[in-house]
FIPAMAR-735775 format. One record per residue: residue in three letters; x, y, z of N, C-alpha, C in turn. Coordinates in steps of 0.02 Angstrom, whole numbers, plus 50000, padded with zeros to 5 digits. Layout:
BEGIN
  type    n.u    n.v    n.w   ca.u   ca.v   ca.w    c.u    c.v    c.w
   ALA      X      Y      Z      X      Y      Z      X      Y      Z
...
end
This chain:
BEGIN
  type    n.u    n.v    n.w   ca.u   ca.v   ca.w    c.u    c.v    c.w
   ASP  50040  49939  50000  50000  50000  50000  50042  50063  50000
   ARG  50108  50057  49992  50151  50117  49991  50133  50161  49932
   PRO  50124  50227  49942  50109  50271  49885  50166  50271  49834
   ALA  50149  50286  49772  50200  50292  49720  50250  50346  49739
   SER  50311  50340  49712  50364  50386  49733  50351  50458  49711
   THR  50307  50467  49662  50290  50535  49640  50222  50557  49667
   ALA  50189  50516  49707  50124  50535  49738  50138  50568  49805
   LEU  50142  50634  49805  50167  50670  49863  50115  50713  49898
   ALA  50054  50718  49870  50005  50764  49897  49986  50747  49969
   TRP  49989  50683  49988  49970  50663  50055  50020  50686  50108
   ARG  50080  50703  50086  50132  50725  50133  50121  50798  50151
   GLN  50087  50810  50205  50071  50878  50226  50086  50885  50301
   PRO  50102  50947  50323  50112  51007  50283  50182  51009  50252
   LYS  50193  51057  50208  50257  51066  50174  50283  51137  50185
   GLU  50348  51144  50176  50380  51210  50177  50422  51216  50114
   ALA  50416  51271  50079  50450  51280  50015  50525  51291  50025
   VAL  50564  51260  49981  50635  51275  49973  50641  51309  49906
   GLU  50646  51375  49908  50643  51414  49846  50703  51401  49802
   GLY  50689  51390  49739  50742  51381  49689  50754  51444  49649
   THR  50780  51434  49589  50798  51490  49546  50756  51491  49483
   SER  50750  51549  49453  50713  51555  49390  50759  51552  49330
   VAL  50823  51535  49341  50870  51527  49286  50846  51472  49239
   ASP  50857  51480  49173  50837  51431  49123  50862  51362  49144
   GLN  50814  51315  49151  50831  51249  49177  50820  51194  49125
   ARG  50822  51211  49061  50816  51159  49010  50877  51113  49012
   ILE  50867  51050  48999  50919  51000  49001  50941  50984  48930
   ALA  51004  50997  48915  51032  50982  48849  51073  50918  48855
   VAL  51051  50865  48822  51086  50801  48824  51134  50798  48764
   GLN  51197  50783  48778  51248  50781  48725  51273  50710  48716
   ASP  51279  50689  48654  51299  50621  48637  51375  50617  48634
   VAL  51406  50621  48694  51479  50622  48696  51508  50568  48743
   PHE  51465  50525  48770  51491  50473  48814  51527  50420  48772
   PRO  51587  50398  48794  51627  50354  48751  51594  50287  48734
   SER  51546  50264  48775  51517  50198  48764  51440  50201  48767
   PRO  51406  50210  48710  51333  50208  48710  51305  50142  48736
   VAL  51342  50087  48725  51320  50022  48749  51316  50022  48825
   ALA  51365  50052  48858  51364  50056  48931  51304  50097  48956
   LEU  51289  50152  48922  51230  50192  48940  51167  50151  48932
   ASP  51162  50111  48878  51104  50068  48869  51098  50017  48925
   THR  51155  49988  48944  51154  49938  48999  51128  49969  49063
   ALA  51152  50030  49079  51131  50064  49140  51056  50081  49137
   THR  51034  50106  49081  50963  50125  49073  50918  50064  49079
   GLU  50937  50010  49046  50897  49949  49048  50894  49919  49118
   TYR  50951  49920  49153  50951  49892  49221  50906  49933  49267
   SER  50911  49999  49262  50869  50042  49304  50795  50028  49291
   ALA  50776  50023  49227  50706  50010  49210  50683  49942  49234
   GLN  50727  49892  49232  50709  49825  49255  50695  49823  49330
   HIS  50720  49873  49366  50711  49875  49439  50669  49935  49459
   SER  50614  49943  49424  50563  49992  49442  50587  50064  49434
   GLY  50637  50074  49392  50663  50141  49382  50614  50186  49346
   LEU  50613  50250  49365  50572  50300  49332  50614  50355  49300
   GLY  50676  50362  49320  50719  50413  49291  50792  50397  49302
   LEU  50833  50411  49251  50905  50402  49256  50938  50459  49218
   MET  50984  50495  49252  51023  50548  49220  51097  50535  49234
   VAL  51138  50547  49183  51210  50535  49188  51246  50598  49164
   TRP  51294  50621  49204  51337  50678  49188  51408  50653  49184
   HIS  51443  50674  49132  51513  50654  49126  51554  50711  49098
   ASN  51604  50731  49136  51654  50779  49114  51623  50843  49085
   GLY  51573  50869  49122  51544  50933  49104  51481  50930  49062
   HIS  51458  50870  49044  51400  50864  49000  51350  50814  49027
   VAL  51285  50830  49020  51234  50779  49032  51233  50735  48970
   VAL  51247  50670  48981  51254  50624  48924  51195  50575  48919
   ALA  51151  50575  48969  51092  50533  48966  51039  50562  49012
   ALA  50976  50560  48989  50919  50581  49030  50859  50541  49005
   GLU  50846  50485  49039  50793  50438  49019  50740  50435  49073
   PHE  50676  50441  49052  50621  50444  49100  50563  50401  49077
   ALA  50526  50376  49126  50463  50340  49112  50411  50390  49085
   PRO  50359  50365  49052  50306  50410  49028  50278  50454  49084
   ASP  50266  50517  49067  50238  50567  49113  50286  50588  49169
   ILE  50349  50567  49164  50400  50588  49212  50451  50631  49175
   THR  50473  50686  49208  50525  50729  49178  50580  50739  49229
   ALA  50632  50775  49208  50688  50791  49252  50667  50835  49311
   ARG  50608  50867  49306  50584  50912  49358  50528  50882  49400
   THR  50509  50820  49388  50456  50789  49427  50480  50776  49499
   PRO  50450  50806  49549  50471  50791  49618  50456  50719  49637
   PHE  50497  50691  49679  50487  50622  49700  50511  50613  49772
   SER  50493  50556  49801  50514  50539  49869  50585  50514  49868
   ALA  50632  50555  49888  50703  50536  49888  50723  50501  49952
   TYR  50677  50498  50000  50690  50465  50064  50757  50490  50094
   SER  50802  50444  50110  50862  50463  50148  50915  50500  50108
   MET  50904  50512  50044  50952  50556  50009  50952  50626  50041
   HIS  50897  50644  50075  50897  50708  50111  50951  50710  50164
   LYS  50967  50653  50194  51018  50653  50246  51083  50685  50220
   SER  51103  50667  50159  51166  50694  50131  51161  50768  50118
   VAL  51104  50791  50092  51095  50863  50081  51095  50900  50147
   PHE  51063  50871  50198  51065  50903  50264  51137  50908  50290
   ALA  51178  50856  50279  51248  50859  50301  51284  50916  50266
   LEU  51270  50926  50202  51300  50982  50165  51279  51049  50196
   ALA  51215  51054  50215  51192  51117  50246  51226  51128  50313
   LEU  51238  51074  50351  51271  51082  50415  51344  51103  50406
   LEU  51377  51074  50355  51446  51095  50341  51448  51168  50318
   ALA  51398  51189  50280  51393  51259  50260  51385  51303  50322
   ALA  51345  51280  50370  51334  51319  50431  51398  51326  50472
   ILE  51442  51276  50468  51507  51282  50501  51549  51334  50464
   GLU  51549  51332  50398  51586  51382  50359  51561  51452  50375
   ASP  51495  51459  50386  51464  51524  50396  51466  51546  50470
   GLY  51488  51503  50515  51495  51521  50585  51434  51510  50628
   TYR  51381  51479  50601  51322  51465  50643  51335  51405  50689
   ILE  51376  51359  50666  51398  51301  50704  51473  51306  50711
   GLU  51500  51293  50771  51572  51301  50780  51611  51242  50753
   SER  51589  51180  50768  51628  51122  50751  51585  51060  50750
   LEU  51604  51011  50709  51571  50946  50710  51579  50910  50777
   ASP  51630  50929  50814  51644  50897  50878  51612  50933  50937
   ASP  51569  50981  50922  51530  51013  50976  51480  50964  51005
   PRO  51470  50965  51071  51415  50925  51100  51348  50954  51079
   VAL  51302  50910  51063  51237  50933  51038  51199  50973  51091
   GLY  51215  50961  51155  51183  50999  51208  51199  51073  51208
   SER  51252  51092  51172  51267  51164  51168  51221  51200  51119
   TYR  51181  51163  51082  51132  51192  51035  51060  51177  51054
   ILE  51047  51120  51085  50979  51099  51103  50970  51110  51178
   ALA  50928  51159  51195  50921  51179  51265  50897  51122  51309
   GLU  50852  51079  51284  50824  51025  51324  50877  50975  51345
   TRP  50932  50971  51309  50984  50922  51325  51046  50954  51355
   ARG  51042  51017  51375  51101  51052  51400  51129  51018  51462
   ARG  51086  50992  51505  51109  50959  51566  51091  50884  51565
   ASP  51079  50858  51506  51061  50788  51497  51123  50750  51474
   PRO  51135  50688  51498  51192  50650  51473  51194  50644  51398
   ARG  51136  50643  51365  51135  50638  51292  51162  50701  51258
   GLY  51164  50756  51296  51191  50818  51269  51265  50814  51254
   ALA  51299  50764  51280  51371  50756  51266  51384  50723  51199
   ILE  51333  50695  51168  51341  50667  51100  51362  50723  51053
   THR  51411  50710  51011  51434  50762  50965  51396  50760  50899
   LEU  51399  50816  50864  51369  50818  50797  51402  50766  50751
   ARG  51467  50758  50758  51501  50708  50716  51474  50638  50730
   GLN  51462  50621  50793  51435  50555  50809  51365  50546  50781
   LEU  51326  50599  50780  51260  50594  50750  51265  50584  50675
   LEU  51309  50621  50641  51314  50617  50568  51349  50553  50545
   THR  51385  50519  50590  51415  50455  50573  51377  50396  50603
   HIS  51317  50409  50629  51274  50357  50658  51311  50317  50711
   SER  51347  50351  50754  51381  50318  50809  51365  50353  50875
   SER  51303  50376  50881  51283  50417  50939  51270  50377  51002
   GLY  51255  50313  50995  51234  50274  51053  51160  50279  51068
   LEU  51123  50321  51030  51050  50324  51040  51019  50258  51019
   ALA  50966  50238  51053  50934  50174  51041  50907  50170  50970
   HIS  50911  50110  50942  50884  50096  50876  50827  50047  50883
   PHE  50769  50064  50853  50710  50021  50857  50690  49996  50788
   PRO  50659  49938  50784  50634  49914  50719  50588  49965  50687
   ILE  50584  49963  50621  50547  50015  50584  50474  50017  50603
   SER  50445  49960  50625  50374  49958  50642  50361  49973  50716
   ALA  50414  49984  50756  50405  49998  50827  50374  50067  50837
   PRO  50337  50077  50891  50307  50143  50903  50359  50200  50903
   GLU  50417  50187  50931  50469  50240  50934  50490  50261  50863
   SER  50497  50213  50817  50515  50230  50748  50458  50263  50712
   MET  50397  50240  50724  50339  50272  50692  50333  50345  50713
   GLN  50348  50359  50777  50344  50428  50800  50398  50471  50767
   ILE  50458  50443  50757  50511  50480  50723  50492  50495  50651
   ASN  50459  50448  50618  50444  50456  50547  50379  50493  50533
   PHE  50329  50486  50577  50262  50511  50558  50229  50555  50610
   SER  50258  50564  50668  50226  50603  50720  50216  50676  50700
   GLY  50165  50707  50728  50157  50779  50722  50196  50817  50775
   ARG  50234  50781  50816  50275  50813  50868  50344  50780  50866
   MET  50379  50788  50811  50442  50752  50802  50497  50776  50848
   ARG  50497  50839  50867  50548  50862  50913  50543  50825  50979
   ALA  50482  50821  51005  50472  50786  51069  50490  50712  51062
   ALA  50471  50681  51005  50486  50611  50995  50562  50599  50992
   ALA  50597  50642  50956  50669  50634  50949  50705  50644  51016
   LEU  50685  50695  51053  50720  50712  51115  50701  50666  51173
   ALA  50650  50624  51162  50633  50573  51212  50671  50508  51200
   HIS  50708  50504  51145  50742  50442  51127  50797  50426  51178
   PRO  50799  50365  51203  50849  50348  51255  50917  50330  51226
   LEU  50967  50335  51268  51032  50307  51252  51029  50231  51261
   ASP  51068  50196  51219  51071  50123  51224  51143  50098  51222
   GLY  51190  50144  51224  51260  50125  51220  51304  50186  51228
   GLU  51368  50175  51229  51416  50230  51237  51424  50266  51171
   PRO  51416  50332  51169  51427  50369  51107  51497  50356  51079
   GLY  51499  50345  51013  51563  50335  50979  51586  50263  50974
   GLU  51546  50216  50999  51570  50147  51002  51545  50102  50946
   LEU  51487  50118  50915  51455  50071  50869  51421  50109  50813
   PHE  51429  50085  50750  51390  50112  50694  51321  50078  50693
   GLN  51269  50118  50696  51201  50094  50688  51160  50148  50653
   TYR  51148  50137  50590  51110  50184  50549  51040  50192  50578
   SER  51020  50254  50593  50955  50265  50625  50931  50336  50611
   ASN  50868  50343  50593  50841  50408  50575  50845  50459  50632
   VAL  50843  50435  50694  50843  50482  50750  50907  50523  50751
   ASN  50963  50495  50728  51026  50533  50726  51019  50595  50683
   SER  50990  50587  50624  50981  50644  50579  50933  50694  50608
   LEU  50880  50669  50639  50829  50715  50666  50858  50757  50723
   VAL  50896  50726  50768  50925  50764  50824  50976  50814  50797
   ALA  51019  50793  50749  51067  50840  50720  51032  50897  50685
   GLY  50976  50882  50651  50938  50934  50617  50907  50983  50665
   ILE  50882  50958  50721  50855  51003  50772  50910  51049  50798
   ALA  50970  51023  50807  51026  51065  50830  51041  51119  50779
   LEU  51042  51101  50714  51055  51151  50663  51000  51204  50661
   GLN  50936  51182  50664  50882  51231  50663  50885  51277  50723
   ASP  50902  51250  50782  50907  51293  50841  50964  51344  50834
   ALA  51020  51322  50803  51075  51368  50791  51055  51423  50742
   LEU  51020  51403  50689  50997  51453  50640  50945  51500  50669
   ALA  50902  51473  50713  50849  51514  50743  50877  51571  50785
   ARG  50936  51562  50813  50968  51616  50851  50982  51676  50806
   HIS  50983  51664  50741  50995  51718  50692  50933  51730  50650
   GLY  50875  51708  50675  50812  51723  50642  50801  51685  50576
   GLN  50831  51626  50569  50826  51590  50506  50793  51522  50515
   ARG  50758  51501  50461  50730  51434  50457  50775  51391  50413
   TYR  50775  51326  50426  50816  51280  50386  50798  51284  50312
   ALA  50734  51287  50295  50714  51288  50225  50743  51349  50189
   ALA  50740  51407  50222  50767  51468  50191  50843  51464  50185
   TYR  50876  51436  50236  50949  51429  50233  50970  51380  50178
   LEU  50934  51324  50173  50948  51276  50120  50940  51308  50051
   SER  50889  51349  50043  50878  51384  49980  50935  51431  49964
   ARG  50952  51473  50012  51003  51525  50000  51073  51495  49991
   ARG  51088  51444  50031  51157  51420  50033  51173  51366  49983
   LEU  51122  51325  49964  51135  51270  49918  51089  51271  49857
   TRP  51024  51275  49868  50977  51261  49814  50981  51314  49759
   LYS  50979  51378  49776  50984  51430  49725  51053  51431  49692
   PRO  51108  51427  49730  51174  51426  49697  51183  51367  49649
   LEU  51146  51312  49660  51149  51255  49614  51102  51262  49555
   ASN  51068  51320  49549  51019  51331  49495  50963  51280  49495
   ASN  50946  51256  49554  50893  51206  49560  50824  51239  49558
   ALA  50774  51198  49540  50705  51221  49540  50677  51220  49611
   ASN  50616  51244  49619  50585  51243  49685  50580  51172  49711
   ALA  50590  51164  49776  50583  51100  49809  50538  51110  49870
   ALA  50526  51055  49907  50483  51060  49966  50509  51013  50020
   LEU  50499  51034  50082  50514  50993  50141  50448  50972  50173
   TRP  50443  50910  50192  50386  50883  50228  50397  50894  50302
   LEU  50352  50934  50333  50358  50952  50404  50312  50908  50447
   ASP  50324  50910  50513  50280  50874  50558  50216  50913  50573
   GLN  50220  50980  50569  50162  51023  50581  50178  51091  50551
   PRO  50128  51134  50539  50143  51199  50509  50194  51238  50549
   GLY  50247  51260  50515  50301  51297  50549  50344  51254  50594
   GLY  50338  51188  50587  50371  51143  50633  50437  51116  50610
   VAL  50449  51052  50624  50514  51020  50613  50515  50985  50546
   ALA  50569  50995  50509  50579  50959  50446  50601  50887  50461
   ARG  50588  50843  50415  50614  50775  50420  50685  50775  50391
   TYR  50733  50787  50433  50803  50792  50410  50829  50725  50386
   HIS  50795  50672  50403  50814  50605  50381  50779  50585  50316
   SER  50732  50626  50292  50690  50608  50234  50651  50671  50215
   GLY  50604  50664  50168  50555  50717  50159  50576  50777  50119
   LEU  50632  50775  50081  50649  50829  50035  50626  50808  49965
   GLU  50580  50845  49937  50549  50828  49873  50576  50874  49819
   ALA  50608  50845  49769  50639  50883  49714  50644  50839  49653
   GLY  50659  50869  49596  50666  50831  49534  50736  50801  49526
   LEU  50742  50753  49481  50805  50717  49474  50861  50763  49449
   ALA  50845  50813  49408  50897  50860  49386  50928  50898  49444
   ASP  50888  50913  49494  50914  50949  49553  50961  50904  49593
   TRP  50942  50840  49600  50987  50793  49633  51051  50783  49594
   LEU  51046  50782  49528  51107  50777  49487  51153  50835  49501
   ASN  51126  50896  49507  51167  50954  49520  51204  50949  49587
   VAL  51171  50920  49637  51206  50908  49700  51267  50864  49689
   GLY  51258  50811  49650  51314  50767  49635  51369  50800  49595
   ILE  51351  50842  49547  51401  50878  49507  51444  50922  49552
   MET  51412  50956  49599  51450  50998  49646  51498  50956  49688
   LEU  51476  50898  49711  51520  50854  49750  51578  50830  49707
   ALA  51565  50812  49645  51617  50787  49600  51667  50841  49581
   SER  51647  50904  49592  51688  50961  49569  51719  50998  49627
   ASP  51730  50962  49683  51765  50991  49740  51730  51052  49769
   GLY  51663  51050  49768  51624  51104  49797  51607  51160  49750
   MET  51627  51155  49686  51614  51206  49636  51553  51188  49595
   PHE  51517  51239  49570  51462  51227  49523  51456  51288  49479
   ASP  51459  51276  49414  51451  51330  49365  51498  51389  49379
   GLY  51559  51373  49398  51610  51424  49410  51606  51458  49478
   ARG  51560  51436  49521  51552  51466  49587  51570  51415  49641
   SER  51599  51439  49695  51613  51396  49752  51551  51392  49797
   ILE  51523  51332  49804  51465  51321  49847  51489  51301  49917
   LEU  51535  51253  49920  51566  51231  49981  51641  51226  49970
   SER  51679  51233  50023  51752  51231  50017  51775  51159  50003
   PRO  51832  51151  49971  51861  51083  49963  51870  51049  50030
   GLU  51886  51087  50082  51895  51057  50148  51830  51027  50174
   SER  51773  51059  50160  51709  51031  50181  51693  50966  50143
   ILE  51708  50964  50078  51697  50903  50040  51742  50847  50066
   ASP  51804  50864  50082  51849  50814  50111  51821  50788  50177
   GLU  51796  50833  50219  51769  50813  50284  51709  50767  50275
   LEU  51667  50783  50226  51607  50743  50212  51624  50671  50196
   THR  51679  50660  50161  51694  50595  50131  51751  50557  50165
   VAL  51773  50579  50224  51822  50541  50262  51787  50481  50293
   PRO  51813  50420  50285  51782  50362  50316  51777  50371  50392
   SER  51719  50355  50419  51709  50366  50490  51743  50311  50531
   ALA  51752  50324  50594  51792  50279  50637  51761  50210  50645
   LYS  51695  50206  50643  51661  50142  50656  51632  50109  50594
   ASN  51639  50141  50536  51617  50111  50474  51654  50144  50416
   ALA  51701  50107  50387  51741  50135  50332  51701  50147  50269
   ALA  51639  50120  50266  51596  50131  50208  51550  50190  50218
   TYR  51562  50231  50270  51517  50286  50284  51556  50347  50305
   GLY  51538  50406  50277  51567  50469  50297  51520  50508  50342
   LEU  51506  50570  50324  51458  50611  50360  51391  50609  50322
   HIS  51348  50563  50341  51283  50555  50307  51291  50543  50232
   ILE  51345  50509  50212  51355  50490  50143  51391  50423  50142
   TRP  51372  50380  50095  51403  50313  50089  51465  50316  50045
   LEU  51513  50275  50062  51576  50272  50026  51585  50202  49998
   GLY  51610  50197  49937  51614  50133  49903  51680  50096  49911
   ASN  51722  50118  49957  51790  50090  49961  51796  50033  50012
   ALA  51740  50013  50042  51743  49958  50092  51687  49910  50075
   TRP  51699  49870  50023  51646  49830  49993  51620  49775  50038
   GLN  51554  49767  50038  51520  49709  50068  51469  49684  50017
   PRO  51464  49619  50005  51415  49594  49956  51343  49611  49975
   ILE  51330  49616  50040  51266  49643  50064  51284  49701  50110
   ARG  51271  49762  50087  51290  49821  50126  51246  49826  50188
   SER  51279  49833  50246  51244  49831  50310  51228  49901  50335
   TYR  51169  49907  50366  51150  49968  50401  51165  49964  50476
   GLY  51197  49911  50497  51214  49904  50567  51182  49842  50598
   PRO  51206  49821  50656  51183  49758  50686  51109  49759  50706
   GLY  51080  49816  50715  51009  49819  50733  50962  49818  50675
   THR  50988  49815  50614  50945  49814  50554  50960  49751  50514
   PRO  50913  49704  50513  50927  49641  50478  50931  49647  50402
   GLN  50896  49696  50374  50897  49705  50302  50962  49739  50280
   GLY  50986  49718  50221  51044  49751  50190  51029  49766  50118
   VAL  51078  49794  50083  51070  49812  50012  51118  49770  49971
   LEU  51092  49741  49918  51133  49700  49873  51187  49742  49839
   HIS  51248  49718  49842  51305  49752  49811  51351  49696  49786
   SER  51335  49667  49729  51363  49603  49709  51437  49604  49691
   ALA  51464  49662  49676  51535  49666  49657  51564  49732  49682
   PRO  51629  49732  49697  51661  49795  49716  51660  49845  49658
   TYR  51663  49908  49675  51670  49959  49622  51740  49953  49592
   SER  51744  49969  49528  51808  49962  49493  51856  50020  49506
   VAL  51833  50072  49541  51878  50125  49565  51862  50137  49639
   SER  51907  50169  49674  51901  50174  49747  51862  50235  49771
   ASP  51851  50284  49728  51822  50347  49752  51749  50356  49730
   VAL  51707  50306  49743  51636  50312  49731  51603  50333  49797
   TRP  51564  50387  49793  51523  50409  49850  51451  50407  49828
   PHE  51405  50395  49875  51335  50396  49851  51286  50416  49906
   LEU  51234  50451  49882  51176  50468  49921  51128  50410  49913
   ASP  51104  50383  49969  51064  50322  49970  50995  50337  49996
   GLY  50944  50326  49953  50875  50332  49974  50840  50264  49971
   PHE  50793  50254  50014  50758  50191  50023  50737  50159  49957
   GLY  50756  50096  49948  50730  50057  49892  50757  50075  49823
   GLY  50816  50107  49819  50847  50118  49754  50851  50190  49730
   GLN  50837  50239  49772  50848  50309  49754  50922  50323  49765
   ARG  50957  50349  49715  51029  50357  49720  51055  50418  49682
   VAL  51109  50446  49709  51155  50489  49671  51224  50461  49683
   TYR  51257  50438  49630  51326  50412  49634  51373  50466  49607
   VAL  51429  50474  49642  51479  50525  49625  51547  50490  49620
   VAL  51580  50499  49563  51646  50469  49552  51693  50525  49529
   PRO  51725  50561  49575  51765  50618  49555  51821  50602  49507
   SER  51856  50545  49516  51912  50529  49472  51890  50519  49400
   ALA  51828  50498  49390  51803  50486  49322  51761  50544  49297
   ARG  51753  50597  49338  51709  50653  49321  51640  50627  49300
   LEU  51613  50584  49343  51551  50548  49328  51502  50556  49385
   VAL  51440  50573  49368  51385  50577  49417  51325  50542  49386
   ILE  51292  50501  49427  51233  50463  49405  51178  50477  49456
   ALA  51120  50500  49431  51062  50510  49475  51006  50465  49450
   ARG  50975  50430  49497  50926  50379  49478  50871  50376  49530
   PHE  50807  50368  49507  50753  50356  49555  50702  50309  49525
   GLY  50660  50282  49568  50607  50237  49546  50563  50218  49603
   GLU  50518  50171  49590  50479  50143  49645  50525  50100  49688
   VAL  50505  50090  49750  50546  50051  49797  50555  49980  49770
   ASP  50618  49958  49765  50635  49892  49737  50692  49864  49777
   PHE  50679  49812  49817  50731  49785  49861  50779  49738  49824
   GLY  50766  49725  49761  50814  49686  49721  50866  49727  49686
   TYR  50863  49793  49695  50910  49838  49662  50981  49826  49688
   ASP  51029  49821  49641  51099  49805  49657  51141  49868  49647
   ASP  51176  49889  49700  51214  49952  49697  51274  49950  49651
   SER  51295  49892  49629  51357  49889  49590  51346  49896  49515
   VAL  51287  49878  49490  51279  49866  49418  51287  49929  49376
   ILE  51249  49981  49391  51249  50041  49349  51317  50075  49351
   VAL  51345  50083  49411  51409  50118  49417  51464  50080  49379
   ASN  51469  50016  49390  51522  49977  49357  51512  49973  49282
   ALA  51449  49970  49259  51437  49969  49187  51464  50033  49154
   LEU  51452  50090  49186  51474  50153  49157  51550  50162  49164
   LEU  51578  50141  49220  51651  50144  49227  51686  50098  49177
   ASP  51657  50039  49166  51686  49993  49116  51681  50024  49047
   GLY  51625  50058  49033  51618  50091  48968  51668  50147  48959
   LEU  51683  50184  49012  51734  50236  49007  51802  50206  48994
   ALA  51817  50150  49028  51882  50118  49019  51890  50092  48948
   LEU  51837  50061  48921  51841  50035  48852  51846  50093  48802
   GLY  51809  50148  48817  51810  50204  48771  51876  50240  48768
   SER  51918  50232  48819  51982  50267  48820  52037  50225  48789
   GLU  52022  50163  48771  52074  50119  48742  52085  50136  48668
end
């Protein structure tokens, strides 16, 4: 009974993330060295409930394939890909001085935890999913409150500790929500909302179209772990910026140091940075941690070491390969048979063959 990935009207209320009115037409150029590899990637995506696939290589969009009635601007449920965009916003807030450091205790930003033992958890531990906060099955009441409550702040800040911060990787939405509350509280001291900051600092500089955040209540808390609705072209632009050391269209969006910080393997999981997955620590079934029995199929290692990716539930992805100047953005209906290795390796193999 899960709604289609483009059926978003039921997600209410929303807050606008204003984009730009710059010409946003997509020009696809036939310059990829291996058309066969592009066909392989497109066919695999479609076989696994894909609705859109865009590929950028070395400055050009080389593929943009969509299901009927879907375009590069059709908003969709990106699920946890928002986590990575939120991490970029938090790094921008450090550059701008709203947040002092990733190693700040979260209690220095969230008043309710100022004298609470959980206030000693650092922003870095939250963004690397090593906070020690309890992890519950997705159907448990605690998880349902994090995902669907109209009082998400109260739900998040009621979450108990279940271990020592910094000791264990356990992917959990509550980490993103608590870190997001800390960022919003820091921004609020300067009269700003997260949506407006995201627009000014990332979305407009990337020439992205209007997007939306799904809130818990009017004027309330954004789902920092999910709930950012945008078109595939906008997600592709996020990847292009990452592949370009923080630059986009000749402008610096984030410093190279911030991009480096984002993609350093974390202490408790070499396959994870700051709310972004890293492809250099291969597992045939990629694990979300010991508390989550489900994993993601990843049948073969990547053929290069510098693959980073934004991971959304059931096959929503942005893959970034800086050494190959390659970005792949893909979305579709939730499909648990989707294999993280196929599209990336097909295109990397095509580049290798095309250079011979």
